[in-house]
C-alpha positions as a Markdown table, in Angstrom:
| # | Residue | x | y | z |
|---|---|---|---|---|
| 1 | Unk | 0.0 | 0.0 | 0.0 |
| 2 | Unk | 3.0 | 2.3 | 0.1 |
| 3 | Unk | 3.3 | 5.2 | -2.3 |
| 4 | Unk | 6.9 | 4.3 | -3.0 |
| 5 | Unk | 9.6 | 1.9 | -1.8 |
| 6 | Unk | 13.3 | 2.7 | -1.4 |
| 7 | Unk | 16.0 | 0.2 | -0.7 |
| 8 | Unk | 19.7 | 0.7 | -0.1 |
| 9 | Unk | 21.2 | -1.5 | -2.9 |
| 10 | Unk | 20.4 | -3.0 | -6.3 |
| 11 | Unk | 20.6 | -6.5 | -4.6 |
| 12 | Unk | 17.7 | -5.5 | -2.3 |
| 13 | Unk | 15.7 | -4.1 | -5.2 |
| 14 | Unk | 15.9 | -7.4 | -6.8 |
| 15 | Unk | 14.6 | -9.0 | -3.6 |
| 16 | Unk | 11.7 | -6.6 | -3.5 |
| 17 | Unk | 10.8 | -7.4 | -7.2 |
| 18 | Unk | 10.9 | -11.1 | -6.3 |
| 19 | Unk | 8.7 | -10.7 | -3.2 |
| 20 | Unk | 6.0 | -8.6 | -5.0 |
| 21 | Unk | 6.1 | -10.3 | -8.4 |
| 22 | Unk | 7.4 | -7.1 | -10.0 |
| 23 | Unk | 4.2 | -5.2 | -8.9 |
| 24 | Unk | 6.0 | -2.6 | -6.7 |
| 25 | Unk | 8.4 | 0.0 | -8.2 |
| 26 | Unk | 11.3 | 0.6 | -5.9 |
| 27 | Unk | 14.3 | 2.9 | -6.1 |
| 28 | Unk | 17.9 | 2.5 | -4.8 |
| 29 | Unk | 18.5 | 5.2 | -2.2 |
| 30 | Unk | 21.2 | 4.4 | 0.3 |
| 31 | Unk | 21.9 | 6.0 | 3.6 |
| 32 | Unk | 24.5 | 8.9 | 3.4 |
| 33 | Unk | 27.9 | 9.5 | 5.0 |
| 34 | Unk | 29.5 | 12.8 | 5.9 |
| 35 | Unk | 32.2 | 12.5 | 3.3 |
| 36 | Unk | 33.1 | 16.2 | 3.1 |
| 37 | Unk | 33.6 | 17.1 | 6.8 |
| 38 | Unk | 34.0 | 13.9 | 8.8 |
| 39 | Unk | 35.1 | 10.9 | 6.8 |
| 40 | Unk | 38.0 | 12.6 | 4.9 |
| 41 | Unk | 41.6 | 11.5 | 4.1 |
| 42 | Unk | 44.5 | 12.1 | 6.4 |
| 43 | Unk | 46.6 | 15.2 | 6.1 |
| 44 | Unk | 49.6 | 14.9 | 3.8 |
| 45 | Unk | 52.1 | 14.7 | 6.7 |
| 46 | Unk | 50.1 | 11.9 | 8.4 |
| 47 | Unk | 51.5 | 8.6 | 7.4 |
| 48 | Unk | 49.5 | 5.3 | 7.0 |
| 49 | Unk | 50.6 | 2.1 | 8.6 |
| 50 | Unk | 50.9 | 0.3 | 5.3 |
| 51 | Unk | 50.7 | -3.2 | 6.7 |
| 52 | Unk | 47.8 | -2.7 | 9.1 |
| 53 | Unk | 44.5 | -4.2 | 8.1 |
| 54 | Unk | 41.3 | -2.7 | 9.6 |
| 55 | Unk | 37.9 | -4.2 | 10.1 |
| 56 | Unk | 34.9 | -2.4 | 11.6 |
| 57 | Unk | 31.6 | -3.9 | 12.2 |
| 58 | Unk | 29.5 | -6.0 | 14.6 |
| 59 | Unk | 31.1 | -9.4 | 15.3 |
| 60 | Unk | 28.4 | -11.7 | 14.0 |
| 61 | Unk | 28.6 | -14.5 | 11.4 |
| 62 | Unk | 27.7 | -12.6 | 8.4 |
| 63 | Unk | 30.7 | -10.3 | 8.8 |
| 64 | Unk | 33.0 | -13.0 | 8.1 |
| 65 | Unk | 35.8 | -12.0 | 10.5 |
| 66 | Unk | 36.9 | -15.6 | 10.7 |
| 67 | Unk | 37.8 | -15.5 | 7.0 |
| 68 | Unk | 40.0 | -12.6 | 7.6 |
| 69 | Unk | 41.7 | -14.4 | 10.5 |
| 70 | Unk | 42.2 | -17.5 | 8.4 |
| 71 | Unk | 43.9 | -15.4 | 5.7 |
| 72 | Unk | 46.4 | -13.9 | 8.1 |
| 73 | Unk | 49.0 | -16.7 | 8.4 |
| 74 | Unk | 49.3 | -16.7 | 4.6 |
| 75 | Unk | 49.8 | -13.0 | 4.5 |
| 76 | Unk | 52.4 | -13.2 | 7.4 |
| 77 | Unk | 54.6 | -15.5 | 5.4 |
| 78 | Unk | 55.3 | -12.7 | 3.0 |
| 79 | Unk | 54.8 | -9.5 | 5.1 |
| 80 | Unk | 55.7 | -10.5 | 8.8 |
| 81 | Unk | 54.9 | -6.8 | 9.8 |
| 82 | Unk | 51.2 | -7.2 | 9.1 |
| 83 | Unk | 48.8 | -6.3 | 11.9 |
| 84 | Unk | 45.0 | -6.5 | 12.2 |
| 85 | Unk | 42.7 | -4.1 | 14.1 |
| 86 | Unk | 39.1 | -5.4 | 14.7 |
| 87 | Unk | 36.7 | -2.8 | 15.8 |
| 88 | Unk | 33.4 | -3.8 | 17.1 |
| 89 | Unk | 31.7 | -6.2 | 19.6 |
| 90 | Unk | 29.2 | -9.0 | 19.3 |
| 91 | Unk | 28.4 | -12.6 | 20.1 |
| 92 | Unk | 31.2 | -14.0 | 18.1 |
| 93 | Unk | 34.0 | -12.2 | 20.0 |
| 94 | Unk | 35.0 | -15.1 | 22.2 |
| 95 | Unk | 35.1 | -17.6 | 19.2 |
| 96 | Unk | 37.1 | -15.2 | 17.1 |
| 97 | Unk | 39.6 | -14.7 | 20.0 |
| 98 | Unk | 40.0 | -18.5 | 20.2 |
| 99 | Unk | 40.4 | -18.8 | 16.5 |
| 100 | Unk | 43.2 | -16.2 | 16.5 |
| 101 | Unk | 44.9 | -18.2 | 19.4 |
| 102 | Unk | 44.5 | -21.5 | 17.4 |
| 103 | Unk | 45.9 | -19.9 | 14.2 |
| 104 | Unk | 48.9 | -18.5 | 16.0 |
| 105 | Unk | 48.2 | -15.0 | 15.1 |
| 106 | Unk | 46.9 | -13.6 | 18.4 |
| 107 | Unk | 50.0 | -11.3 | 18.9 |
| 108 | Unk | 49.2 | -9.4 | 15.7 |
| 109 | Unk | 45.5 | -9.1 | 16.1 |
| 110 | Unk | 43.9 | -6.3 | 18.2 |
| 111 | Unk | 40.2 | -6.5 | 19.3 |
| 112 | Unk | 39.4 | -3.0 | 20.4 |
| 113 | Unk | 35.7 | -3.3 | 21.2 |
| 114 | Unk | 33.3 | -0.7 | 20.0 |
| 115 | Unk | 34.5 | 2.8 | 19.2 |
| 116 | Unk | 32.6 | 6.1 | 18.6 |
| 117 | Unk | 32.6 | 7.5 | 15.0 |
| 118 | Unk | 34.9 | 10.2 | 16.0 |
| 119 | Unk | 37.6 | 7.8 | 16.9 |
| 120 | Unk | 36.9 | 5.3 | 14.0 |
| 121 | Unk | 37.7 | 8.1 | 11.5 |
| 122 | Unk | 41.4 | 8.1 | 12.8 |
| 123 | Unk | 41.7 | 4.2 | 12.3 |
| 124 | Unk | 40.4 | 4.7 | 8.8 |
| 125 | Unk | 43.0 | 7.3 | 8.1 |
| 126 | Unk | 45.8 | 5.3 | 9.5 |
| 127 | Unk | 45.2 | 1.8 | 8.2 |
| 128 | Unk | 46.8 | 0.5 | 5.2 |
| 129 | Unk | 43.9 | -1.6 | 4.0 |
| 130 | Unk | 40.3 | -1.9 | 5.0 |
| 131 | Unk | 38.9 | -5.4 | 4.8 |
| 132 | Unk | 35.2 | -6.2 | 4.5 |
| 133 | Unk | 35.1 | -10.1 | 4.3 |
| 134 | Unk | 31.3 | -10.6 | 4.6 |
| 135 | Unk | 29.5 | -13.8 | 3.9 |
| 136 | Unk | 26.0 | -15.2 | 3.8 |
| 137 | Unk | 25.2 | -16.5 | 7.2 |
| 138 | Unk | 23.7 | -20.0 | 7.9 |
| 139 | Unk | 20.3 | -18.3 | 8.5 |
| 140 | Unk | 20.5 | -16.4 | 5.2 |
| 141 | Unk | 21.5 | -13.0 | 6.8 |
| 142 | Unk | 23.7 | -11.0 | 4.7 |
| 143 | Unk | 24.8 | -7.3 | 3.9 |
| 144 | Unk | 22.2 | -4.9 | 2.6 |
| 145 | Unk | 25.0 | -2.5 | 1.4 |
| 146 | Unk | 27.9 | -2.0 | 3.8 |
| 147 | Unk | 28.4 | 1.7 | 4.6 |
| 148 | Unk | 31.6 | 0.9 | 6.4 |
| 149 | Unk | 33.2 | 0.5 | 2.9 |
| 150 | Unk | 31.9 | 3.9 | 2.0 |
| 151 | Unk | 33.4 | 5.4 | 5.3 |
| 152 | Unk | 36.8 | 3.8 | 4.6 |
| 153 | Unk | 36.8 | 5.0 | 0.9 |
| 154 | Unk | 35.9 | 8.5 | 2.1 |
| 155 | Unk | 39.0 | 8.4 | 4.3 |
| 156 | Unk | 41.2 | 7.4 | 1.4 |
| 157 | Unk | 41.7 | 3.8 | 2.7 |
| 158 | Unk | 42.0 | 1.1 | 0.0 |
| 159 | Unk | 39.3 | -1.5 | 0.4 |
| 160 | Unk | 39.2 | -5.3 | -0.2 |
| 161 | Unk | 35.8 | -6.8 | 0.1 |
| 162 | Unk | 34.0 | -10.0 | -0.6 |
| 163 | Unk | 31.9 | -10.2 | -3.9 |
| 164 | Unk | 28.5 | -10.4 | -2.3 |
| 165 | Unk | 25.9 | -8.7 | -4.6 |
| 166 | Unk | 25.1 | -5.7 | -2.2 |
| 167 | Unk | 28.6 | -4.8 | -1.7 |
| 168 | Unk | 29.2 | -4.5 | -5.4 |
| 169 | Unk | 27.2 | -1.4 | -5.5 |
| 170 | Unk | 30.1 | 0.2 | -3.6 |
| 171 | Unk | 33.2 | -1.8 | -4.6 |
| 172 | Unk | 33.9 | -2.3 | -8.2 |
| 173 | Unk | 36.8 | -4.8 | -8.7 |
| 174 | Unk | 40.0 | -3.0 | -9.9 |
| 175 | Unk | 38.3 | 0.4 | -10.0 |
| 176 | Unk | 37.2 | 1.3 | -6.4 |
| 177 | Unk | 38.7 | -1.7 | -4.6 |
| 178 | Unk | 39.4 | -5.3 | -4.9 |
| 179 | Unk | 36.7 | -8.1 | -4.7 |
| 180 | Unk | 37.4 | -11.7 | -3.7 |
| 181 | Unk | 35.2 | -14.7 | -3.5 |
| 182 | Unk | 33.1 | -14.6 | -0.4 |
| 183 | Unk | 34.3 | -17.1 | 2.3 |
| 184 | Unk | 37.5 | -17.9 | 0.5 |
| 185 | Unk | 40.3 | -17.0 | 2.9 |
| 186 | Unk | 43.0 | -17.9 | 0.4 |
| 187 | Unk | 41.4 | -15.5 | -2.2 |
| 188 | Unk | 41.4 | -12.8 | 0.5 |
| 189 | Unk | 45.0 | -13.4 | 1.3 |
| 190 | Unk | 45.9 | -13.2 | -2.3 |
| 191 | Unk | 44.1 | -9.8 | -2.6 |
| 192 | Unk | 45.9 | -8.5 | 0.5 |
| 193 | Unk | 49.3 | -9.6 | -0.8 |
| 194 | Unk | 48.5 | -7.9 | -4.1 |
| 195 | Unk | 47.8 | -4.5 | -2.4 |
| 196 | Unk | 50.7 | -4.9 | 0.0 |
| 197 | Unk | 53.1 | -5.5 | -3.0 |
| 198 | Unk | 51.8 | -2.7 | -5.1 |
| 199 | Unk | 51.5 | 0.7 | -3.4 |
| 200 | Unk | 50.8 | 2.4 | -6.7 |
| 201 | Unk | 47.7 | 0.3 | -7.2 |
| 202 | Unk | 46.7 | 0.9 | -3.6 |
| 203 | Unk | 46.9 | 4.7 | -4.0 |
| 204 | Unk | 45.1 | 4.6 | -7.4 |
| 205 | Unk | 42.2 | 2.7 | -6.0 |
| 206 | Unk | 41.9 | 4.9 | -3.0 |
| 207 | Unk | 41.7 | 8.0 | -5.1 |
| 208 | Unk | 39.2 | 6.6 | -7.5 |
| 209 | Unk | 37.2 | 5.2 | -4.6 |
| 210 | Unk | 36.9 | 8.5 | -2.7 |
| 211 | Unk | 35.7 | 10.4 | -5.8 |
| 212 | Unk | 33.2 | 7.6 | -6.5 |
| 213 | Unk | 31.5 | 7.7 | -3.0 |
| 214 | Unk | 31.5 | 11.5 | -2.9 |
| 215 | Unk | 29.5 | 11.5 | -6.1 |
| 216 | Unk | 27.0 | 9.0 | -4.7 |
| 217 | Unk | 26.9 | 8.7 | -0.9 |
| 218 | Unk | 27.7 | 12.3 | 0.5 |
| 219 | Unk | 24.7 | 13.3 | 2.7 |
| 220 | Unk | 24.0 | 16.4 | 0.5 |
| 221 | Unk | 23.5 | 14.3 | -2.5 |
| 222 | Unk | 21.6 | 11.6 | -0.7 |
| 223 | Unk | 19.3 | 14.0 | 1.1 |
| 224 | Unk | 18.4 | 15.8 | -2.1 |
| 225 | Unk | 17.4 | 12.5 | -3.7 |
| 226 | Unk | 15.2 | 11.5 | -0.7 |
| 227 | Unk | 13.6 | 15.0 | -0.9 |
| 228 | Unk | 12.6 | 14.4 | -4.4 |
| 229 | Unk | 11.2 | 11.0 | -3.8 |
| 230 | Unk | 9.1 | 12.3 | -0.8 |
| 231 | Unk | 7.9 | 15.2 | -2.7 |
| 232 | Unk | 6.7 | 13.0 | -5.5 |
| 233 | Unk | 5.0 | 10.7 | -3.1 |
| 234 | Unk | 3.3 | 13.5 | -1.2 |
| 235 | Unk | 2.1 | 14.9 | -4.6 |
| 236 | Unk | 0.7 | 11.6 | -5.6 |
| 237 | Unk | 3.1 | 11.4 | -8.5 |
| 238 | Unk | 4.1 | 7.7 | -7.9 |
């Protein structure tokens, strides 16, 4: 009975079409990110920790943090200085801590717990790579979009993400980041090694990614699009 339906990704739009037998028109309108005054790149004099991998998100199955941990021993063979910072909390924390111990990487993995946005920005600005290893959980739960990737891109941090459909709205392989097969820790390790081995590529992806998200996800742009949709609905134009 809605005048209009908005969803945050093209993957979700396909879901709406399937649920409604194509009888409901939907538009892709994501949430926005403060890309011009909050999630911004570091100053030129501020150096990134090139071999630090950052994850931000709730510690639940669909986030795939275990995939990142399993990739770490492979990466360490080539880059012993690698470090991982995991920001977030959730029911998987104790299992992930045990997995890090089992894999022999506990000394290079930092679980920080939750952090406010004001602090997370500094992590985005200082990390060498942002990892988004999301999977489809056993109960079918998965990402609707993944704004953390947008935040990382806004801060000029190169992104590696799994190839789930919703994530591909943000991460275009070889253009705004690197995609790997969801759930495949060896593929994730290969992607990380590729970026660590090629700083020129990492820098190029970061520049392209920031421009891409500014053009699509900055709050001013998103708010204007929502204003148009709401006005049309109010006027009965849908």
